[in-house]
C-alpha positions in Angstrom: 5.0 -6.5 -75.1 8.1 -4.7 -74.1 6.8 -3.5 -70.7 6.1 -6.2 -68.1 3.2 -6.1 -65.7 4.0 -4.7 -62.2 2.2 -6.6 -59.4 1.9 -5.5 -55.8 4.1 -7.3 -53.3 2.6 -9.1 -50.4 3.9 -8.3 -46.9 4.9 -11.7 -45.5 7.5 -10.5 -43.1 5.5 -8.5 -40.6 1.7 -8.8 -40.3 -0.2 -5.7 -39.2 -0.8 -5.4 -35.5 -4.1 -3.9 -34.5 -2.7 -2.5 -31.2 0.1 -0.8 -32.9 -2.4 0.9 -35.3 -4.3 2.4 -32.3 -1.2 3.4 -30.3 -1.0 7.0 -31.8 -4.7 7.6 -31.1 -4.2 6.4 -27.5 -1.2 8.7 -27.1 -3.2 11.7 -28.4 -6.1 11.0 -26.0 -3.6 10.7 -23.0 -2.0 14.1 -23.9 -5.4 15.7 -24.3 -6.5 14.4 -20.9 -3.3 15.6 -19.1 -3.0 18.9 -20.9 -6.7 20.1 -21.0 -9.1 18.1 -19.0 -7.2 17.4 -15.8 -6.2 21.1 -15.1 -9.7 22.2 -15.9 -11.2 19.8 -13.4 -8.6 20.9 -10.8 -9.6 24.6 -11.3 -13.3 23.8 -11.0 -12.7 21.9 -7.8 -10.7 24.8 -6.3 -13.4 27.3 -7.4 -16.1 25.2 -5.8 -14.2 25.0 -2.5 -13.6 28.8 -2.6 -17.4 29.4 -3.0 -18.3 27.0 -0.2 -15.8 28.6 2.2 -17.1 32.2 1.6 -18.1 33.9 4.8 -19.1 37.3 6.1 -16.3 39.8 6.1 -14.4 38.3 3.2 -13.1 40.7 0.6 -13.8 39.6 -3.0 -13.6 40.6 -6.6 -16.5 39.7 -8.9 -16.3 38.7 -12.6 -17.5 42.2 -13.4 -14.6 43.8 -11.5 -16.4 45.1 -8.4 -14.5 44.9 -5.2 -16.4 44.6 -1.9 -16.8 43.0 1.4 -19.3 40.2 1.9 -22.1 41.2 4.3 -24.4 38.2 3.9 -24.0 34.7 2.4 -26.9 32.7 1.1 -27.1 29.5 -0.9 -26.9 31.1 -4.3 -26.6 34.8 -3.6 -24.3 37.1 -1.7 -24.9 40.6 -0.4 -21.8 42.6 -1.3 -21.0 45.9 0.4 -19.2 48.0 -2.3 -19.3 51.2 -0.3 -20.4 52.4 3.1 -24.2 51.7 3.3 -24.3 50.5 -0.3 -24.9 46.8 -0.8 -25.7 44.9 -3.9 -27.0 41.3 -4.4 -24.8 39.1 -6.6 -24.8 35.5 -7.6 -22.3 33.4 -5.8 -21.0 32.0 -9.1 -19.8 35.5 -10.2 -17.1 35.6 -7.4 -13.8 35.4 -9.1 -11.2 35.7 -6.3 -11.1 36.2 -2.6 -8.7 38.9 -1.5 -6.5 39.0 1.6 -8.0 40.9 4.5 -7.3 44.7 4.4 -6.8 44.8 0.6 -9.7 47.2 0.0 -8.4 49.7 2.6 -5.0 49.8 1.0 -6.4 50.6 -2.5 
């Protein structure tokens, strides 16, 4: 009696735009691509190029931390000389970095 009913107002001034509703989602996807995906793809491409360019005599560091000189390169495996007359067989994918020539002698 004393309290009147409150009805919801209708929005007649600005109808909802479907593109504007998805704009924040598109922005988040763009940031995700440029911050996470693109740098990861770039690193993967650089790693693949490094593994393809490996050759006999290169000095490398493996993922396990072994330093050595490449004595033979195959399609998926590498013979790594870690000491004089001591060679081990490792997977090519376990190569982490290629060192500049003469690094092992200076250590």
